TORLORO-443358 format. One record per residue (C-alpha): residue in one letter; x, y, z. Coordinates in steps of 0.2 Angstrom, whole numbers, plus 2048, in hexadecimal, padded with zeros to 3 digits. Example, Ala and Ser with C-alpha at 12.3 -4.5 7.8 and 13.67 -1.06 7.14 Angstrom:
a83E7EA827s8447FB824
//
This chain:
x740866D02x74C867CF3x755876CFAx75786DD0Bx76085ED00x76B86ACF7x770872D07x774861D0Fx77E85CD00x78986CD00x78C86BD12x792859D10x79D85FD03x7A486BD0Fx7A785DD1Bx7AF852D0Ex7BA860D07x7C6866D14x7CB878D14x7D9878D21x7DF86CD2Fx7DC85AD2Fx7CD84FD34x7CB84ED47x7BC849D52x7B3856D5Bx7AC852D6Cx7A685BD7Bx7A2857D8Dx79285BD95x78E85BDA8x77D85ADB1x77486BDAFx77A879DA4x787878D96x78C881D86x790877D77x79687CD65x78E878D55x799871D48x79686FD35x79385CD36x78785FD45x77D86CD3Ax77D861D2Cx778851D34x769858D3Fx765869D36x75986FD45x75886DD57x74B860D5Ax754852D50x764856D59x75B856D6Ax754845D65x76583ED61x76C845D71x75F83FD7Cx76782ED80x776839D87x76B842D94x767852D8Ax757859D8Fx75786AD87x75F875D7Ax75F888D78x767894D6Cx7678A6D6Ax75E8AFD5Cx7678BFD57x7588C5D4Dx74C8C6D5Cx7598C6D69x7518B8D73x7558A6D77x74C898D6Ex74A888D77x746875D73x743868D80x73D858D85x72B858D8Bx72584ED99x72383ED8Ex735840D88x731847D76x73A856D6Fx72F865D6Fx731879D6Ex73A882D60x742878D53x74E885D4Ex75C884D41x76E87ED46x77B88AD40x78E886D3Ex79888FD4Ax78A893D55x78888BD67x77A883D71x775884D83x774871D87x76A86BD97x76E85AD9Dx76A84DDAAx77A844DA8x78D845DA7x791840D95x79B843D85x793849D75x79B846D64x799856D59x7A184ED49x7B184ED40x7BA85FD3Ex7C085FD2Cx7BE872D29x7B5881D30x7AB88FD28x7B18A0D2Dx7AB8A7D3Ex79F8B6D3Dx79A8BFD4Dx78D8CCD4Ex78D8DCD58x7878D8D6Ax7838C7D71x7898B7D68x7888A4D6Cx79789FD62x7A3890D60x7B188AD53x7B6878D50x7C887DD48x7D1885D56x7E3880D56x7E8873D64x7EE882D70x7E4892D6Cx7E389ED7Bx7D48AAD7Bx7DF8B9D7Cx7E68B4D6Ax7D48B4D64x7CF8C4D6Ax7DF8CCD63x7DD8C3D52x7CA8C8D51x7CF8DBD57x7CF8E2D69x7C38EFD63x7B78E2D5Dx7B68D6D6Cx7AF8DCD7Dx7B08CBD86x7B08B8D84x7A98ACD91x7AB89AD93x7A288ED9Fx7AE882DA7x7A5871DA9x7B186ADB7x7AE879DC2x79E880DBDx7A7891DBCx7A689EDAFx7B78A4DA8x7B88B4D9Fx7C48BED95x7BF8D0D91x7C78E0D89x7CA8EED95x7D28FED90x7DA8F6D81x7E18E8D8Cx7DC8D5D8Dx7D78D1D9Fx7CF8C2DA8x7D28B0DA4x7DD8ABD96x7D4899D93x7D788FD84x7CA88FD76x7C587DD72x7BC875D63x7AB86FD69x7A887CD77x79C88AD76x7A089CD7Cx7968ACD80x79E8B9D75x79A8CCD78x79F8D6D68x7A18E8D66x7A18E7D54x79D8DBD45x7AB8CDD43x7AA8C5D32x7B48B8D2Ax7C08B3D38x7C98A3D36x7D689BD42x7E889AD3Fx7EE888D38x7F7883D48x7FC888D59x80D891D5Bx81A886D65x82B88ED69x83C887D70x849891D79x856895D77x856894D64x869891D64x87688ED71x887886D72x889875D7Cx89886BD80x89A858D7Fx899851D8Fx890860D96x88285DDA4x873868DA8x87086DD95x85E870D92x850878D86x840880D8Ax83087DD80x821889D82x810889D7Ax804898D79x7F7893D87x7F5887D95x7F5874D91x7E586CD92x7E085DD9Dx7EB84FD9Ax7FA85AD94x80085ED84x80C852D7Bx81C85AD73x82584FD67x839851D66x84684CD59x85984FD59x861850D48x870846D4Fx86C83BD5Dx87E837D5Fx882848D65x87384ED6Dx866842D75x855848D79x84583FD7Fx83983AD71x82B844D7Ax828851D87x817854D90x812866D95x807863DA4x7F5868DA6x7F487BDA9x80787EDA5x80E887D96x820881D96x82A871D98x83D86FD9Ax846863D8Fx85685CD96x864858D89x87184AD8Ax88284ED82x88D83ED7Fx89F840D7Dx8A3839D6Cx8B4842D6Bx8B084ED5Dx8BF85AD59x8B4868D51x8A4871D53x894869D4Cx88386ED4Bx874865D51x861869D4Fx854865D5Cx842866D56x832866D60x820864D58x80E85FD5Fx7FE85AD58x7F586AD50x805874D54x81487BD49x825875D4Cx83387ED55x84687AD55x856880D5Ex86787ED56x874878D62x88787AD5Ex88F86BD66x8A186FD6Ax8B0864D6Fx8B3862D80x8BE871D86x8D1870D8Bx8D5873D9Dx8E787CD9Fx8F2881DADx8FC891DAEx90A895DB1x912886DA8x920886DB5x92388DDC7x932890DD1x92E892DE3x935891DF5x931885E03x92188AE0Cx91D897DFFx90D897DF6x90789DDE4x8F889FDD9x8F5892DCCx8E9897DBDx8DD889DB7x8D788EDA6x8CB888D9Ax8CB88AD87x8B988FD87x8AC897D94x8A688ADA1x895883D9Ex886886DA9x88987EDBAx89C882DB9x8AA875DB4x8B186BDC2x8C4867DC0x8CE85BDCAx8E0860DCEx8EF854DD3x902856DD6x90E848DD3x917845DDEx90A84BDEBx91784FDF9x91F85FDF1x91086ADEFx8FE86BDF8x8F286EDEAx8DE86EDECx8D685EDE6x8C9867DDBx8C3878DD6x8B387EDCBx8B688ADBDx8A5894DBFx898894DB1x89D8A0DA4x8AE8A3DAAx8BD89DDA2x8CA89CDB0x8CC89ADC3x8DB89ADCFx8E188FDDDx8EE891DE9x8FD884DE9x908883DFAx91A87CDF9x91C86EE06x92C866E02x93C86ADF7x93C861DE6x932861DD6x92085CDD1x91485DDC3x902863DC6x8F485CDB9x8E2862DB6x8D5856DB2x8C2857DAFx8BC845DAAx8AF845D9Dx8AD858D9Dx8BE85ED97x8CF85AD8Fx8DE85CD9Ax8EB868D92x8FB871D99x90286CDAAx90A876DB7x91D871DBCx922877DCDx934877DD4x93587ADE8x946880DEEx94C883E00x94B895E06x95B89FE07x95E8ADE13x9688BCE0Dx9718C8E18x9748DAE10x97C8E9E16x9808F3E1Ex9808FFE0Fx986911E12x98191DE05x98992DE01x98693CE0Dx975943E0Ax970954E11x97895EE1Ex983955E2Bx98495BE3Cx990953E47x999943E45x994936E3Ax98C926E43x995916E40x98E909E37x9838FBE3Fx9828EAE37x9728E1E37x9698D1E2Fx95A8D5E24x94E8C8E1Dx9458CCE0Dx9368C4E06x92D8BDDFFx9238CDDF9x9148CADEFx9108D8DE4x8FF8DCDDCx8FC8D3DCBx9058DCDBDx9008DBDABx8FC8E4D9Bx8E98E8D98x8E48EAD86x8D28F1D84x8C48F2D92x8C68E8DA2x8BD8E7DB2x8C68E6DC3x8B88E2DCFx8A68E4DD6x8A08EDDE5x8978E5DEEx89B8D5DE8x88D8CCDF1x87A8CEDF4x86E8C5E00x85F8BCDF8x84F8C7DF9x85A8D7DF7x8528E4DEBx8598F3DE3x86C8EEDE8x8788FADDFx8868F1DD8x8968FBDD2x8A28F3DC5x8B48FBDC5x8C18FADB6x8C5904DA8x8BE906D96x8AD901D9Dx8A490FD93x8A4901D84x8998F6D90x8878F4D89x8808E8D97x8828DDDA6x87C8CBDA9x8818BDDB5x8838ABDB3x87A8A2DB9x86D8B0DB9x85F8A7DC2x8588B2DD0x8608C2DCBx8578D0DC2x8638DDDBAx85F8EFDB7x8668FBDABx8798FDDABx87F910DADx892913DA9x89C921DAFx8A192FDA3x8B4929DA5x8B1917DA4x8B9912DB4x8A990BDBCx897906DB8x887904DC4x8798F8DC2x86A8F4DCDx8678E2DD2x8578DADD9x85B8C9DE1x84B8BDDE3x8488B5DF4x84A8A4DECx8598A8DE2x867899DE4x87489CDEFx88489CDE4x8928A6DDCx88D8AFDCCx8998B5DBEx8958C6DB9x8968C9DA6x8998DADA0x8948DBD8Dx89A8E6D80x8978E6D6Dx8A78DCD6Ax8A48D0D78x8A68CFD8Bx8B28DAD95x8BF8CED9Ex8C28D0DB0x8D48D4DB6x8D68C5DC0x8CE8B5DC7x8BF8B9DD2x8BD8CCDCDx8AE8C7DC3x8A58BDDD1x8968C2DDAx88F8B8DE8x87D8B5DECx87B8B2DFEx86F8AEE0Cx8688BCE16x8748C2E24x8738B8E34x8698BDE43x86C8B9E55x85B8B9E60x8628B2E70x8718A9E78x87189AE84x87989CE90x87A8AFE92x8898B0E9Dx8998A6EA3x8A58A6EB2x8B78A9EAEx8C2898EADx8B388EEA6x8AF885E97x89E882E8Fx894880E80x88B890E7Ax87C890E6Fx87689EE64x86489DE5Fx85E8A7E4Fx85D8A6E3Cx8678A5E2Dx87689CE36x87988FE27x88B88DE22x890898E31x8A3897E33x8A789FE43x8A08A7E53x8A98B6E5Ax8A98C1E6Ax8AD8D4E6Bx8B78D7E74x8BF8C6E72x8CC8C6E80x8CD8B7E8Ax8C08ACE80x8C589EE76x8B9898E69x8B8886E62x8B388BE50x8AB887E44x89B885E4Dx88F877E4Bx87F87DE41x86F875E42x86686FE32x85A87EE31x86688BE35x85E891E45x86B88CE52x87E88CE53x888883E60x89B886E65x8A6882E74x8AD891E7Cx8BB891E8Ax8BC8A1E95x8CE8A5E9Bx8CF8A7EAFx8D68B8EABx8CA8BEE9Ex8C28CFEA2x8B18CEEAAx8A78D8E9Dx8988D6E91x89E8D0E80x8948D1E70x8928C0E67x8918C0E54x8918B2E48x8988B1E36x8908A9E26x8948ABE14x8868B8E14x8908C3E21x8908C6E34x8828C8E40x87F8D9E48x88D8DFE52x8828EBE5Cx8808E6E6Ex86E8E1E74x8668D4E7Ex8668C7E71x8798C7E6Ex8818CCE7Fx88C8C0E89x8918C3E9Ax8A28BEEA1x8A18BDEB5x8AE8BAEC2x8AE8AAECCx8A18AAEDAx8A88B0EECx8A08B2EFDx89A8C3EF8x8948BFEE6x88B8AEEE6x8838A9ED6x87489FEDAx87688CED6x866882ED6x86886EED7x85A864ED1x84D861EDEx842851EDEx830854EE4x825847EECx81983FEE1x80C84BED8x7FC844ED1x7E9842ED5x7E3836EE2x7D382DEDDx7CB823EEBx7C4813EE5x7B2811EEAx7AF804EF7x7A07FDEEEx7987FCEDEx7A9801ED6x7A8808EC4x7B580BEB7x7B981EEB8x7C3828EACx7CD837EB3x7D6844EAAx7E084BEA1x7E2858EAFx7EE867EADx7F686CEBDx7FC87EEC1x80E881EBEx819878ECAx82A87EED1x835883EDFx836894EE6x84589CEEDx8428ABEF9x8348B7EF7x8298B5EE8x81A8BEEE0x80C8B1EDAx7FF8BEED4x7F98D0ED4x7E88D4ED9x7DE8DCED0x7E88D9EC0x7E38E9EB7x7DC8FBEBAx7D3907EADx7DA917EAAx7D1924EB5x7CF918EC4x7D2920ED5x7D5917EE7x7D8907EDFx7E08FAEEBx7EE8EFEE3x7F58E1EEDx8048D5EE8x8018C2EEEx80F8B6EF1x81A8AEEFDx8268B7F09x8208C9F05x81C8CDF18x82D8D6F19x82A8E1F0Ax82E8F3F0Cx8258FBEFCx81B8F6EEDx81D901EDDx81A900ECAx825900EBBx82390AEB1x81B916EBCx813923EB1x800925EB4x80091CEC4x800925ED5x80291CEE5x7F8925EF2x80492BF00x804920F10x7FA912F07x807904F07x8038F7F14x8058E4F17x7F48DCF17x7EE8CFF25x7F48C1F18x8058C8F18x8048CFF06x8088E1F02x7FC8EEEFBx7FA8FFEF5x7EC90BEF0x7EF913EDFx7E7920ED3x7E991DEC0x7E892DEB6x7DD92FEA7x7EB931E9Bx7F6923EA3x7FD918E95x7F3908E92x8018FBE95x8078EEEA0x8108F3EB0x81C8E9EBBx8188E8ECDx8288EAED7x8288E3EEAx8378EAEF3x83F8DFF00x84C8E4F0Ex8588DCF01x8528DDEEFx8428D9EE7x8368CBEE7x8368C1ED7x8278BAECDx8238A8ECDx8208A8EBBx81E8B5EACx8118C1EAFx80D8BDEC1x8148CFEC6x80B8D8EB8x7FD8E6EBAx7F58ECEAAx7EE8FEEA8x7DF8FCE9Dx7D3906E94x7C290AE9Dx7B48FDE9Ex7AA8FEE8Dx799905E8Ex78B902E81x77F911E7Ex77590AE70x7758FDE61x76F8FFE50x7648F6E4Ax75A8F1E58x7538E1E50x7568D7E40x74D8C8E37x7538B6E37x75D8B2E28x7638C4E26x7748CBE24x7768DCE2Ex7838E8E33x7818EDE45x7878FDE4Bx78B900E5Ex78C911E66x794914E78x7A5918E7Fx7B690FE83x7B5903E74x7C7906E70x7D08F5E6Bx7C08ECE6Cx7C38D9E68x7B18D2E66x79E8D5E65x7948C7E6Dx7828C2E70x77A8BAE7Fx7738AEE7Bx77E8ACE6Cx77489EE62x7718A2E50x77C8B2E4Ex78C8B2E45x7978C1E49x7A68C7E3Dx7B28CAE4Cx7BC8D4E4Fx7B18E4E4Dx7B58F5E45x7B8902E52x7B8915E4Fx7C791FE52x7BF928E62x7B9917E69x7A791BE69x7A0911E5Ax7A28FFE55x79C8F6E45x79B8E4E42x7938D8E35x7868CBE3Bx77E8BCE33x76E8B7E3Bx76A8A4E38x75A8A0E30x756895E3Ex75C8A1E4Cx7518A1E5Cx7468B1E5Cx7478BCE6Bx7528C9E74x7658C8E75x7718D2E7Fx7808DAE76x7918DBE7Ex7A18E3E79x7B28DCE7Fx7C28E7E7Fx7D28E6E89x7CA8EEE98x7BC8E1E98x7AA8DEE93x79B8E9E93x78D8E5EA0x7838D5E9Dx7738DAEA4x7668DEE97x7618F1E94x75A8FBE86x76B900E81x7728EFE7Fx7638E4E79x7618DEE67x7528D4E61x7518C5E54x7408C5E4Cx7368BDE3Ex72F8CDE38x7378DEE38x7278E7E37x7248F7E2Ex733902E2Cx731916E2Bx73C921E21x743930E2Ax739940E2Ax741950E2Bx73695DE35x73696FE32x742979E3Ex73D978E51x743984E5Dx741995E65x7459A5E5Cx74C9B3E66x74D9C4E5Ex7589D2E64x7519E1E6Bx74F9F0E5Ex7539FEE6Bx764A04E6Dx765A03E80x7659F0E80x7639E7E91x7669D4E95x7569CAE93x7559B8E9Ax7489ADE90x74199DE95x73E990E99x730992E8Bx724983E8Ax71E980E78x70E97AE73x70A967E72x715960E64x71194FE5Cx703947E52x6F194CE54x6E493EE52x6D2946E50x6C693EE5Ax6BA933E50x6A7937E50x69D92FE5Ex694924E52x6A591EE4Cx6AD90DE52x6BA90EE60x6CB910E57x6DB90AE60x6EB912E5Bx6FB909E5Dx70B912E65x71391DE57x725921E59x72B932E52x73C936E4Bx74993EE57x74394FE5Bx74E95EE61x75596FE5Ex765970E53x77197FE57x77B983E48x77E978E3Ax778966E39x77B958E2Ex76B94DE2Ax771941E1Dx77893CE0Cx775932DFDx779926DF5x77D91CE05x78B911DFDx799910DF2x7A2902DE8x7B5900DE9x7BC905DD9x7AF913DD5x7AC925DD8x79B92CDDDx79393DDE1x78B93EDF1x77D94BDF6x77D950E08x76F959E11x76D963E20x76E976E25x77D981E26x786976E19x78C987E11x798988E20x79F977E1Cx7B2979E16x7B5966E11x7AE955E13x7B8948E1Cx7B6934E1Cx7BD92AE2Cx7C791FE29x7CC928E19x7D7918E13x7D6915E00x7C9924DFEx7CB934DF5x7BF942DF9x7BE952DEDx7B395FDE6x7A7964DF5x79A970DEEx78D977DFAx77C97FDF5x77A991DF8x76B98EE05x777983E0Fx76A975E0Fx774969E03x784966DFBx78D959DEFx79E951DF1x7A7945DE6x7AF935DEEx7BA929DE6x7BD917DEDx7CD90EDE8x7CC8FBDE4x7D58F8DF4x7C8900DFFx7C08F2E09x7AE8EFE0Cx7A78F6E1Cx7A1906E24x7A9918E24x7A3928E2Cx7A0937E21x7A3947E2Ax79F959E23x7AD964E2Ax7AC976E2Fx7BE97AE31x7C496DE3Dx7B396AE45x7A695EE3Ex794961E3Cx789955E48x77E949E40x76B94BE44x76A939E49x77592AE4Cx77A920E3Cx77692DE2Fx788931E2Cx78D91FE28x79491CE16x79490AE11x7A1903E05x79F8F3DFDx79A8EBDECx7898EBDE4x7848D9DE0x7898D2DCFx77E8C4DC7x7888B9DBBx77A8ACDB8x7688A8DBCx761896DBFx75088FDC4x74887FDC9x73E87EDBAx745874DB2x757871DBBx762880DB7x756888DABx75489BDA9x742899DA5x732896DAFx720892DABx71289CDB0x707894DBEx71688CDC7x72188FDD7x73488DDD5x744891DDEx74D89FDD5x76089FDD8x76B8ADDD2x77E8AADD1x78C8B7DD2x7968C1DDDx7948CDDECx7838C4DEFx7858C2E02x7798CEE0Bx76C8CFDFDx75C8D5E06x7518D6DF7x74E8CCDE6x7428D4DDAx73B8CDDCAx7368DCDBEx72A8DFDB8x7238D7DC7x7108D4DC0x70C8C2DC3x71B8BEDCDx71D8BDDE0x72D8BBDE9x7278B0DF7x7368AEE03x7458B8E0Ax7558B6E00x7618A7E05x7748A9E02x78089BDFFx791898DF8x79B88ADF1x7A9887DE5x7A088EDD7x79C8A0DDFx78E8A7DE9x77C8A5DE7x76C8ADDEDx75B8A3DECx7498A7DEFx73889EDEBx72E8A7DDEx71C8A4DDAx7178A7DC7x7048ABDC6x6FB8A1DB8x6F68B2DB1x7088B9DB0x70C8BFD9Ex7198B6D94x7288C0D94x73A8C4D99x73C8CADABx74B8D3DB3x7518CCDC3x7598D9DCEx7628D6DDFx7648E4DEDx7708E5DFBx7758F4E07x7828F9DF9x7768FADEBx76D8F0DDEx7738E4DD0x7728E9DBEx7628F0DB8x7668ECDA5x75F8DBDA0x76B8CED98x76D8BBD9Ax7758BDDACx7648C4DB4x7568C1DA8x7488B4DACx73D8AED9Fx72B8AADA3x7218A1D96x710899D95x70E886D92
//
């Protein structure tokens, strides 16, 4: 008793004397069912053992507590008995341990005040652990790294909101899985590879701010900072406090919230224009509860000055010149807009505004002289920049000078008399030369290509200039959406190359290319030389409306396609005789472009290619049906173009006669009528039959329609594989043409157009498809199905054997009730085998079903036969494993004598073969023997393949398979069809040829399903001894993540002498056919497994009966599917504890 008091006092001292951090209440949320909760210092001091704590938490709905005893390796349990009194093991409460808490309510538990925490110690193996002094934001990856990657195997957390386990694990030295935050008050399952002693948490979570420093300008918009925390913000978000050291120069919000699940928040900055004349430094600081502080130093610069150059310009009337708009500093993000104005405004024409791109310090505009006189051009950027130097321009009249003729001295050899001088008037200029200047140091002259479309990858961009060998890197301003590769500089320094990736969502804008050196950025040779344009994808034309026009006409032309936004012009090639009213009108989604065109009466009557131009480039100039436009001459007597005027039909509808007596309200419709229209001339309304299978002979094909009695021929296009029998063309008694055709066995399986020739031209179809005849595959046929029967509530994979299964779209059952089919099925490459997954409902009607297969050629026979019958039963009966008999056959020996003669053997009748049942003695009672079905019996000629094991493989694994049979020593390789994502190696046959081994690796991408395994002798495969033994199954073994029973709710224990429902939770549980409790003595699994799934995962449930004599012990629960069984190693996910009351 004295020792307990001393321990209590010492623990109170630990609570009252904080070691680190600050006092903070620790709470945890519990939900009905299973929870994991931490044990704090105050909780251990206040209650000491489990039973007092259980009594204290009883009002909050807690019904049981469990802890893990590392000494015995078992769980210890305290629970409320039937009277609500604490009972069970009164185990000690240890700080930094964790408890399994079972609750009947949704509630919040107080775990005390967190003043300090003792160091966290973990034993090798399984631990239930917690820690009340984690920083506010502390991802599990940081804990694993701090504790040591070689020490921690995995950490799991139960998310109470979803009921899902989140796990972070160490795999190959890397942390994988969920990077959840570690929270004070929560409990965790920790698997340690080694002992961890004396671990303590860092004092605060690390918060960062980027950039840590940057220049800003007074009045600059769009300036911002980014704040990051190490892990996702919890529910309700994480509050970050912000402070500016000088709020008159930099204004920030008092607080920013990082939203739940996010790790960053962007903080906008406001930069008032206070008129400073020198650079000043301002620090913005961010801090949060339980976190360190971070800061960014901002260099606040005075507003830049915008200057114009040259200062003065002399030019002539109608001439143009380039005016430089210069900034005393690089333009801020988003660029700097500048307004331009000339006074008076009548002398020159200057753009009203221009933007200096972000990161650039200058741009150019074109000025046009419009009148004689003088003007002053001024640049302003209100609130953004200070106006500097102006441009004074003088415009003079143009003078024409006559020069010459000038006669030079004789040059060369003169032959004959000298020609007399001829006088002529010559007008020179203005002549614009290339820019002339002096380059000091490195410079770049241009970029090629200077644009790239969004979504472009591995775009090679070359930068040209001189002295580029000093360049160290390339960047773009703004940079969003552009990923820059490594810069490669030519040895002569005249060019450099870099690879770019442009994101699909990159903003469409001009970017400034910055070419960095150790001393700063290399300057471009002139304005625009450093501009790279991010553009939309090139426009694509899909159709035109109309597709033709008559000379001398004016019409509206519509282009249909995509990427037409900002289209500037539509062009024709050749353009002769077509006037286009550009720019076109573009729809808001960029899918249509409309323009008015006028066709000259003398325009050449040819086909033209239509193209559209956008900032991203031009559409394809290669002629095809989508961009071709026909110019036609006007109609004449001999060239009439059909013109159809609107026709008004009589009223169309449904006449409903009103009953004479006993009238009732009757609701009719809606009724959809057949297509209605007006036909002109001879038309085809249908082809009968609409299809024919390859290999069909003497098939009569008829074209039905109107006005076809004058037809002269019926043909097919394309014709390959269809032969019209000679002399078979005829006009039927109904006036429709017909022919008799043979379809070859190698005819392409494709639709054909039926052409009905008339004395002048061809008959036209009334609508799309009415003139089509399809060549199809032969009708599918079923030879057998496997399995022949299945139990209600069972999931099975059905294999159907037969022929002509190519392109099968569905497998169906008649009647269909209670069977779910995962159509479309998987078809073998030769079309002889189909596999499909079935789910038999637990309430499916018992009895026989007819299996049918549908392909493009039709559906298999609907009449029930032994080949297509499948039975749903409540009892599968007895299953017999395959038996391999000794070799059966006839041995024929060669004659020993030299003068051999041909000898004919057989037929030879063997003795009776089967099962002999000895008659019983006369005194014995009469015994009735049921029919016994033997295995398949036959004679194998040459090698044969009888089976292999194991029967399945998991994706992401490698297995060694043993094949059995005879003649396997002649096998040269093992093939798997289809071979996608499988690697087959190391075939090793036994010397007697009766077996062999092969290694097969299945990639993670190998999908679940069936493959065929083939032993190959050269290019020929050994035949299997029976259908289905060559099937390799690919899929995942079931994986259990937790176990629950109905005694009590969500418990992992059960009392002897009770019947409970056992539920296994995990993944890959669909298709579980067997649930075992091992050792099984005293435990009976009483029902078939039932599978279900919800937001928490997959579940398999069975009813188990625990006998009253069952021994109290831990039992392993194992699940089995066609792909294998779950783990046979007992742990907390698959162990059921049986105890006696």
